[in-house]
C-alpha positions as CSV (number, residue, x, y, z in Angstrom):
1,M,131.5,73.0,113.1
2,R,132.6,73.8,109.6
3,V,135.3,72.0,107.7
4,F,137.7,73.8,105.3
5,F,140.4,72.3,103.1
6,R,143.8,73.7,102.4
7,S,146.4,72.5,99.9
8,H,150.0,72.8,100.8
9,N,152.8,72.6,98.2
10,A,155.0,70.4,100.2
11,G,158.5,69.8,98.8
12,S,159.8,66.3,98.7
13,A,163.0,64.5,97.9
14,G,163.6,64.1,94.2
15,G,160.7,66.3,93.2
16,H,158.2,63.4,93.3
17,R,154.9,63.3,95.1
18,S,153.2,60.4,96.9
19,P,150.2,58.9,95.2
20,R,148.4,59.1,98.6
21,G,148.5,62.9,98.3
22,V,151.4,64.0,100.4
23,G,151.1,67.8,100.9
24,W,147.4,67.9,101.5
25,S,145.9,68.5,105.0
26,L,142.6,69.1,106.7
27,E,142.2,72.0,109.1
28,L,139.3,72.3,111.5
29,F,137.9,75.7,112.2
30,Y,135.4,76.2,115.0
31,R,132.9,79.0,114.6
32,S,130.9,80.5,117.4
33,G,128.1,82.9,116.6
34,G,129.2,83.1,113.0
35,N,132.8,84.3,113.8
36,V,136.0,82.4,114.2
37,S,136.5,81.9,118.0
38,S,139.7,82.9,119.6
39,P,141.7,80.3,121.5
40,G,140.0,79.5,124.8
41,T,136.9,81.7,124.2
42,G,133.9,79.5,124.7
43,S,133.1,76.0,123.5
44,G,134.5,76.6,120.0
45,A,138.2,77.1,120.2
46,A,140.9,77.6,117.7
47,E,141.7,76.0,114.4
48,A,143.7,72.7,114.5
49,R,147.2,73.9,113.4
50,L,150.8,73.2,114.3
51,P,153.1,76.0,115.4
52,G,154.2,78.6,112.8
53,E,151.1,78.4,110.7
54,S,148.9,81.2,112.1
55,P,149.5,84.3,114.1
56,N,146.3,83.2,116.0
57,A,147.9,80.0,117.3
58,P,148.1,79.7,121.1
59,E,151.3,80.9,122.6
60,K,151.1,78.8,125.7
61,N,151.1,75.1,126.0
62,P,147.4,74.1,126.3
63,S,148.4,71.2,128.5
64,A,149.6,73.5,131.3
65,G,147.4,73.4,134.4
66,R,146.1,69.8,133.6
67,G,148.8,67.9,135.4
68,S,151.1,67.9,132.3
69,P,154.8,67.2,132.9
70,Y,155.4,70.5,131.2
71,N,153.5,72.4,133.9
72,Q,156.6,73.5,135.8
73,G,155.8,77.2,136.1
74,E,157.6,78.0,132.8
75,E,156.5,77.2,129.3
76,P,159.0,74.6,127.9
77,M,160.3,74.6,124.3
78,P,160.8,71.3,122.4
79,A,164.4,70.2,122.0
80,I,163.8,70.1,118.2
81,S,162.1,73.0,116.4
82,L,159.1,72.2,114.2
83,P,159.4,74.6,111.3
84,N,156.4,74.4,109.0
85,V,155.4,70.9,109.9
86,Q,152.1,70.6,108.0
87,T,152.3,67.2,106.3
88,L,154.1,63.9,106.8
89,A,156.6,64.9,104.1
90,H,157.9,67.6,106.4
91,L,159.0,65.1,109.1
92,P,162.3,64.1,107.5
93,A,163.5,67.7,108.1
94,V,162.6,67.3,111.8
95,L,164.6,64.0,112.0
96,E,167.6,65.7,110.4
97,E,167.9,67.9,113.5
98,V,168.2,64.9,115.9
99,E,171.6,64.7,117.7
100,G,173.9,62.3,115.9
101,F,172.1,62.3,112.6
102,A,174.8,64.4,110.9
103,E,177.5,62.0,112.1
104,V,175.6,59.0,110.7
105,L,175.1,60.7,107.4
106,A,178.8,61.6,107.2
107,S,179.8,58.0,108.0
108,L,177.7,56.7,105.1
109,R,179.1,59.4,102.7
110,A,182.6,58.2,103.7
111,G,181.7,54.6,102.7
112,R,181.3,53.3,106.2
113,S,178.5,51.7,108.2
114,A,176.3,53.3,110.9
115,T,173.4,52.6,113.2
116,V,170.1,54.3,114.1
117,D,168.4,52.8,117.1
118,G,165.2,53.7,119.1
119,A,163.2,53.4,115.9
120,W,159.8,52.3,117.2
121,G,156.7,52.0,115.0
122,S,156.8,53.8,111.7
123,S,159.7,55.9,112.7
124,G,161.9,53.3,111.0
125,A,160.2,54.2,107.7
126,L,160.7,57.8,108.5
127,T,164.4,57.2,109.0
128,V,164.6,55.6,105.6
129,A,162.7,58.5,104.0
130,T,165.2,60.9,105.6
131,F,168.3,59.1,104.3
132,A,166.6,58.8,100.9
133,R,167.0,62.6,100.6
134,H,170.8,62.2,100.7
135,V,171.7,58.9,99.0
136,P,173.6,59.4,95.7
137,G,172.3,56.2,94.1
138,T,169.7,53.7,95.3
139,L,168.7,53.1,98.9
140,L,168.1,49.3,99.3
141,V,165.9,48.5,102.3
142,V,165.9,44.9,103.5
143,L,163.1,43.7,105.7
144,A,162.8,40.4,107.6
145,H,159.0,39.8,107.3
146,P,157.0,39.8,104.0
147,R,154.0,41.0,105.9
148,D,155.8,44.3,106.6
149,V,156.5,45.2,103.0
150,D,153.3,46.9,102.2
151,G,153.2,49.0,105.3
152,W,156.8,50.1,104.9
153,T,156.4,51.0,101.3
154,D,153.3,53.1,102.0
155,D,154.9,54.8,105.0
156,I,158.1,55.6,103.0
157,A,156.0,57.1,100.2
158,S,154.1,59.3,102.6
159,F,157.2,60.5,104.5
160,S,159.3,61.1,101.4
161,G,157.0,61.7,98.4
162,L,158.9,58.9,96.6
163,V,157.2,55.7,95.5
164,P,159.5,52.8,96.5
165,T,160.2,50.0,94.0
166,L,159.5,46.5,95.3
167,F,161.8,43.6,94.7
168,P,159.6,40.5,95.2
169,A,160.5,37.0,96.3
170,W,159.4,33.8,94.7
171,E,157.4,31.3,96.7
172,H,159.1,28.5,94.7
173,L,162.3,29.2,93.0
174,P,162.2,28.4,89.2
175,T,164.9,26.3,87.6
176,D,165.4,28.8,84.8
177,L,163.9,31.8,83.0
178,N,161.8,29.7,80.6
179,N,159.3,29.2,83.5
180,L,158.2,32.8,83.5
181,D,155.6,34.0,86.0
182,E,154.6,37.4,87.3
183,T,157.2,37.4,90.0
184,A,159.9,36.6,87.5
185,G,158.8,39.5,85.4
186,Q,158.8,41.9,88.3
187,R,162.3,40.9,89.4
188,L,163.6,41.3,85.8
189,R,162.0,44.7,85.6
190,V,163.7,45.8,88.8
191,L,167.1,44.8,87.3
192,S,166.4,46.8,84.1
193,A,165.4,49.8,86.2
194,L,168.6,49.6,88.2
195,E,170.6,49.6,84.9
196,S,168.7,52.6,83.5
197,Q,169.6,56.2,83.5
198,T,167.0,56.9,86.2
199,P,167.3,54.0,88.8
200,P,164.8,53.9,91.6
201,R,165.7,56.0,94.7
202,V,164.3,53.5,97.2
203,L,164.2,49.8,96.6
204,V,162.5,47.5,99.2
205,G,162.9,43.7,99.5
206,T,162.8,40.9,102.0
207,M,165.7,38.7,103.1
208,Q,164.0,35.8,101.2
209,A,164.1,37.9,98.0
210,L,167.8,38.6,98.4
211,I,168.7,35.0,99.2
212,Q,167.2,34.0,95.8
213,P,169.6,34.6,92.8
214,V,169.0,36.7,89.7
215,P,170.4,36.3,86.2
216,D,174.1,36.8,85.9
217,R,174.7,40.4,84.8
218,A,177.3,39.7,82.2
219,A,175.3,36.8,80.6
220,R,172.2,38.9,80.7
221,A,173.9,41.8,79.0
222,A,175.1,39.4,76.3
223,S,171.6,38.3,75.7
224,R,170.1,41.7,75.2
225,R,169.5,43.7,72.1
226,T,168.3,47.3,71.4
227,L,166.1,48.5,68.6
228,R,165.7,52.2,67.7
229,V,163.5,54.1,65.3
230,G,165.4,54.5,62.1
231,D,167.7,51.5,62.6
232,A,168.2,49.0,59.7
233,L,166.6,45.7,60.6
234,D,166.6,42.4,58.8
235,I,163.3,40.9,59.9
236,E,164.3,37.3,59.1
237,E,167.5,37.7,61.1
238,F,165.7,39.3,64.0
239,S,163.1,36.5,64.0
240,R,165.9,33.9,64.2
241,W,167.5,35.9,67.0
242,L,164.2,35.7,69.0
243,V,163.9,32.0,68.5
244,D,167.6,31.4,69.4
245,H,167.0,33.3,72.6
246,G,164.0,31.2,73.8
247,Y,161.0,33.2,72.4
248,R,158.0,31.2,71.1
249,R,156.2,32.2,67.9
250,V,152.5,32.6,68.3
251,E,149.5,34.1,66.4
252,V,148.8,36.7,69.0
253,V,151.3,38.0,71.6
254,E,149.7,37.8,75.1
255,A,152.5,36.7,77.5
256,P,156.2,37.4,78.0
257,G,158.5,35.3,75.9
258,E,156.2,35.3,72.8
259,F,156.5,37.0,69.4
260,S,154.4,37.1,66.2
261,R,155.0,38.3,62.7
262,R,152.6,39.6,60.1
263,G,154.3,40.9,57.0
264,G,156.3,44.0,57.9
265,I,154.9,44.1,61.5
266,L,156.5,42.2,64.3
267,D,155.2,42.0,67.9
268,F,157.3,40.7,70.8
269,Y,157.0,40.6,74.6
270,S,160.3,40.9,76.5
271,P,160.2,39.2,79.9
272,D,161.4,42.4,81.7
273,A,158.9,44.7,80.0
274,D,155.6,46.0,81.4
275,H,154.0,45.7,78.0
276,P,154.7,44.1,74.6
277,N,156.2,46.0,71.7
278,R,155.2,46.4,68.1
279,V,157.8,47.0,65.4
280,E,156.6,48.5,62.1
281,L,159.0,48.4,59.2
282,F,159.3,50.7,56.2
283,G,161.4,48.7,53.8
284,D,164.4,47.5,55.8
285,S,164.3,50.2,58.5
286,V,162.3,50.6,61.7
287,D,159.6,53.1,61.0
288,S,157.9,53.0,64.4
289,L,158.0,51.3,67.8
290,R,154.9,51.1,69.9
291,L,153.8,49.7,73.2
292,F,150.5,47.9,73.2
293,D,148.1,46.3,75.7
294,A,148.4,42.5,75.7
295,G,144.7,42.1,76.5
296,T,143.1,44.5,74.1
297,Q,145.9,44.7,71.5
298,R,145.4,48.5,71.5
299,S,148.4,50.9,71.2
300,L,149.6,52.6,74.3
301,G,151.9,55.1,72.6
302,Q,155.1,55.3,70.7
303,V,158.7,55.0,72.0
304,S,162.0,55.9,70.4
305,A,163.9,52.8,71.5
306,V,163.3,49.5,73.2
307,D,165.5,46.8,74.8
308,I,164.8,43.1,74.2
309,T,166.1,40.5,76.7
310,G,166.6,36.9,75.7
311,L,165.5,34.0,77.8
312,E,168.2,31.7,76.6
313,Q,171.9,32.0,75.7
314,A,172.5,32.1,72.0
315,G,174.2,29.0,70.6
316,V,173.3,26.9,73.6
317,E,170.1,25.0,73.0
318,N,167.7,25.0,75.9
319,Q,170.2,26.7,78.1
320,S,168.7,29.7,79.9
321,V,170.6,32.7,81.2
322,P,172.1,31.4,84.4
323,L,170.6,32.4,87.7
324,T,173.9,32.9,89.5
325,G,173.9,36.7,90.1
326,H,172.8,38.7,93.1
327,L,170.7,41.9,93.3
328,C,173.7,43.8,94.8
329,D,175.5,43.3,91.5
330,Y,173.0,45.6,89.8
331,L,173.0,48.4,92.3
332,P,174.3,51.7,90.7
333,T,177.3,53.6,92.0
334,G,176.6,55.5,95.2
335,S,174.0,53.1,96.5
336,W,173.5,52.4,100.3
337,T,171.9,49.5,102.0
338,V,169.6,49.5,105.0
339,L,169.3,46.5,107.3
340,V,166.1,46.6,109.4
341,E,166.5,44.6,112.6
342,L,169.6,42.6,111.8
343,E,169.0,39.7,114.1
344,E,165.5,39.2,112.6
345,L,167.0,39.2,109.2
346,R,169.3,36.4,110.1
347,E,166.5,34.4,111.8
348,Q,164.0,34.8,108.9
349,G,166.7,33.9,106.4
350,K,167.6,30.7,108.2
351,H,163.9,29.8,108.5
352,Y,163.4,30.2,104.7
353,L,166.4,28.0,103.9
354,D,165.1,25.4,106.4
355,R,161.8,25.3,104.5
356,V,163.3,24.9,101.0
357,A,163.7,21.3,99.9
358,D,166.7,22.0,97.6
359,I,168.9,25.0,98.5
360,R,171.3,24.6,95.6
361,G,171.7,27.9,93.8
362,L,170.5,30.0,96.8
363,F,172.8,32.4,98.7
364,S,173.6,31.7,102.3
365,V,172.3,34.2,105.0
366,E,175.9,35.3,105.9
367,G,176.8,35.5,102.2
368,V,173.9,38.0,101.6
369,L,174.8,40.1,104.6
370,Q,178.4,40.3,103.4
371,L,177.2,41.6,100.0
372,L,175.0,44.1,101.8
373,V,177.6,45.5,104.1
374,A,180.2,45.7,101.4
375,R,178.5,49.0,100.5
376,P,177.8,51.8,102.9
377,S,175.2,50.3,105.2
378,L,172.8,51.6,107.8
379,R,171.4,49.3,110.5
380,I,168.0,50.3,111.9
381,A,166.8,48.8,115.2
382,A,164.2,49.6,117.9
383,L,166.5,48.5,120.8
384,P,170.1,49.7,121.3
385,A,172.9,47.1,121.0
386,P,176.7,47.2,121.6
387,T,178.4,48.5,118.5
388,V,181.6,50.4,117.4
389,E,179.7,52.0,114.5
390,V,178.7,55.7,114.5
391,T,175.2,55.6,116.2
392,C,172.2,58.0,116.3
393,H,169.9,57.3,119.3
394,L,166.3,58.4,118.4
395,R,164.2,59.5,121.3
396,V,161.0,57.8,120.1
397,E,158.3,56.2,122.1
398,S,155.6,53.7,120.9
399,V,152.0,54.7,121.3
400,E,149.4,53.2,123.6
401,R,146.7,51.1,122.0
402,F,143.2,52.6,121.4
403,S,140.0,50.9,122.4
404,G,138.5,51.1,118.9
405,E,135.2,52.4,120.1
406,V,133.9,55.6,118.4
407,G,132.5,57.1,121.6
408,K,135.9,56.7,123.4
409,V,138.6,57.5,120.8
410,R,138.3,61.2,121.1
411,D,139.0,61.2,124.8
412,E,141.7,58.6,124.5
413,L,143.5,60.7,121.9
414,D,143.2,63.8,124.1
415,T,144.8,61.8,126.9
416,I,147.6,60.2,124.8
417,G,148.4,63.5,123.1
418,A,147.9,65.6,126.3
419,S,151.3,67.3,125.9
420,D,152.0,66.9,122.2
421,R,151.1,68.2,118.8
422,V,149.4,65.4,116.8
423,L,149.6,64.5,113.1
424,L,146.9,62.0,112.2
425,A,147.3,60.4,108.8
426,C,144.1,59.5,106.9
427,Q,143.8,57.2,103.9
428,N,141.6,59.6,101.8
429,E,139.5,62.8,102.1
430,A,136.4,60.9,103.1
431,E,138.2,59.5,106.2
432,C,139.5,63.0,107.0
433,H,135.9,64.3,107.0
434,R,134.7,61.5,109.2
435,L,137.5,61.8,111.7
436,G,137.0,65.5,111.7
437,D,133.4,64.9,112.8
438,V,134.5,62.4,115.5
439,L,137.4,64.4,116.9
440,G,136.3,68.0,116.2
441,N,135.1,68.7,119.7
442,G,138.0,67.2,121.5
443,E,140.6,69.2,123.5
444,L,143.4,68.6,120.9
445,A,141.4,70.1,118.1
446,R,140.1,73.0,120.2
447,S,143.6,73.8,121.4
448,G,145.0,73.9,117.9
449,R,147.3,70.9,118.3
450,L,145.6,68.4,115.9
451,R,146.2,68.2,112.2
452,L,144.6,65.7,109.8
453,V,146.7,64.9,106.8
454,L,146.5,62.5,103.9
455,G,149.0,59.7,104.0
456,H,149.8,56.4,105.6
457,V,151.3,55.6,109.0
458,S,151.3,51.8,109.9
459,A,152.3,52.2,113.5
460,G,152.2,55.4,115.5
461,F,155.1,56.9,117.3
462,R,156.0,59.9,119.5
463,L,159.0,62.1,118.7
464,V,159.8,63.0,122.3
465,D,162.2,65.9,121.7
466,A,159.9,67.5,119.1
467,G,156.8,67.0,121.2
468,L,155.1,65.5,118.2
469,L,152.7,62.4,118.1
470,V,152.3,60.8,114.6
471,L,149.4,58.3,114.2
472,G,147.6,56.5,111.4
473,G,143.8,56.8,111.3
474,Q,143.3,53.0,111.2
475,E,144.9,52.7,114.6
476,L,142.0,54.5,116.3
477,F,139.6,51.8,115.3
478,H,141.9,48.8,114.8
479,R,141.3,48.7,111.1
480,E,144.0,47.1,108.9
481,D,144.5,47.5,105.2
482,I,143.3,44.5,103.2
483,R,145.2,44.3,99.9
484,Q,143.7,42.6,97.0
485,V,145.9,41.2,94.2
486,L,144.1,42.3,91.0
487,P,144.4,40.4,87.8
488,R,146.0,42.0,84.7
489,R,142.6,42.4,83.1
490,R,140.3,44.4,85.6
491,L,136.6,44.2,85.5
492,E,134.6,47.4,85.3
493,T,132.8,46.4,88.6
494,R,134.4,44.8,91.6
495,A,133.9,44.2,95.3
496,I,135.4,46.8,97.5
497,D,137.9,46.1,100.3
498,S,136.5,48.7,102.6
499,F,133.7,51.3,102.8
500,L,136.5,53.9,102.9
501,D,136.8,53.2,99.1
502,L,133.4,54.7,98.5
503,A,132.8,58.2,97.3
504,E,129.4,60.0,97.7
505,D,126.9,59.2,94.9
506,D,128.7,55.9,94.1
507,L,126.3,53.1,93.0
508,V,126.4,50.1,95.4
509,V,124.6,46.8,95.7
510,H,123.2,45.8,99.0
511,V,123.2,42.0,99.5
512,S,119.5,42.0,100.6
513,Y,117.9,45.1,99.0
514,G,119.7,45.5,95.7
515,I,121.0,48.6,94.0
516,A,121.3,51.9,95.9
517,R,123.3,55.1,95.9
518,Y,125.8,55.8,98.6
519,R,125.0,59.1,100.4
520,G,127.9,59.4,102.9
521,M,128.3,58.7,106.6
522,Q,126.4,59.9,109.6
523,M,126.9,59.6,113.4
524,L,123.7,58.3,115.1
525,D,122.9,57.7,118.7
526,K,122.3,54.1,119.7
527,H,121.5,53.3,123.3
528,G,123.4,56.4,124.4
529,R,126.5,55.7,122.3
530,L,127.5,57.4,119.0
531,E,128.1,55.0,116.1
532,E,128.9,55.5,112.4
533,Y,126.4,54.5,109.8
534,L,126.6,54.3,106.0
535,I,123.6,56.0,104.3
536,L,122.2,54.0,101.3
537,E,119.4,55.6,99.2
538,F,117.1,53.3,97.2
539,R,114.3,54.1,94.7
540,D,111.8,56.8,95.7
541,G,114.3,58.2,98.2
542,V,114.0,55.4,100.7
543,R,117.1,55.4,102.9
544,V,118.7,52.5,104.9
545,Y,121.4,53.2,107.6
546,V,124.0,50.4,107.6
547,P,126.4,50.2,110.6
548,A,130.0,50.9,109.5
């Protein structure tokens, strides 16, 4: 078997591309006797493509004759066409053809609410990615469980090519903005982004995050100031303004809410900024504005203007900007809201309020829901429920669980996808290579119905009308993403979360044998079963095979 790569210039909403490489796919070609085999001619059969990609693609359903439900004497056609479905980013176009989608979209555009049910697995994230192509403003997605946030954001990015913005929740609500932490900074940065000329297209948050208040918008605006290159600036007056608004004067600026002054140079770190700023004066005018790294103090480049947000209200000693506003107050015109599993949102919101010792200042669950549905809102659910709203019923099925054993997953995938085309999402190119080796001789690959693509799918699903099965590679072996919260200052070396992070020729340290060079993966026979091994090469070419 030989493996070839092809890069597809997949379009995406907003012209953005996913960091996970949306638009890239792996195609398997099977060669027999040095030539590309034709479908069904010998043990090597066709390349793994979806319809419309190659004139050599099989014209008949390869499942016919194997007890498939499609084997009714006449080749069936999917209820939904699959034009050029080569990556995960092409799936929103498929969903737009579902009966009822156009009516739901029209309802949202008219300022009303609507429902999409039948959204099993990651098809809920696909639904969000599809509506993100049409929202005039920001699409606010509200989830019930914090554990679902990472999976949803990665799925949405893979399906849409857009990188969602996260609105985080505090574990413990601060009493004011003087007690700044990383979560407070992230929340303030989201508010600034929503007020900018380019607000985020997709914003994801939990019910807990929306129950917690944000600074009042009017008070926050009154405590902001803008500096531009060329502006006249009285450095003494500006220093007093910073002190009056809660900033602390220090020798070296390292944290939000700090400022320092050295002659005609003034550094400050606004609480809603990613990096501190350096103002250089020429006489009484701003000569340059620079971002710099708080850890190294090195410049990160020049900017033409910068906003400074105060921590306290001017003229009121020790009185911070009041936390009496709500996130919805900051949403730009034309924004829509998405409520994922409404009853779970209610339940998790009540559980959070029950855990909090002092609920003063927090919004009620029903109060949050009223703010959300005051805008055009979309409810997404797996199960249908009685409603008078315009509704789109997705024909989506969940996917059977795999055994996780290398020797069995190929046959299991052939069985589960017996009558479907299959898109299998891989985290990186190395995983695509390995899965290509494992699945390459299966019926799906030989019949031209398997495509390996870069991207993320948390929970597989089957689009019944389209005859399409969408899976994540981690589902085959029951692997889950382990996310590590990295400090602001990263070390040059670190422990990896998974061997999938390794690239060939990387230097690694074996806990028993010391430093080695990673040489890739290999399938080896062990007691009649194929298993994956990492190849580590030590000094003098000595190799050790470590079970994956």
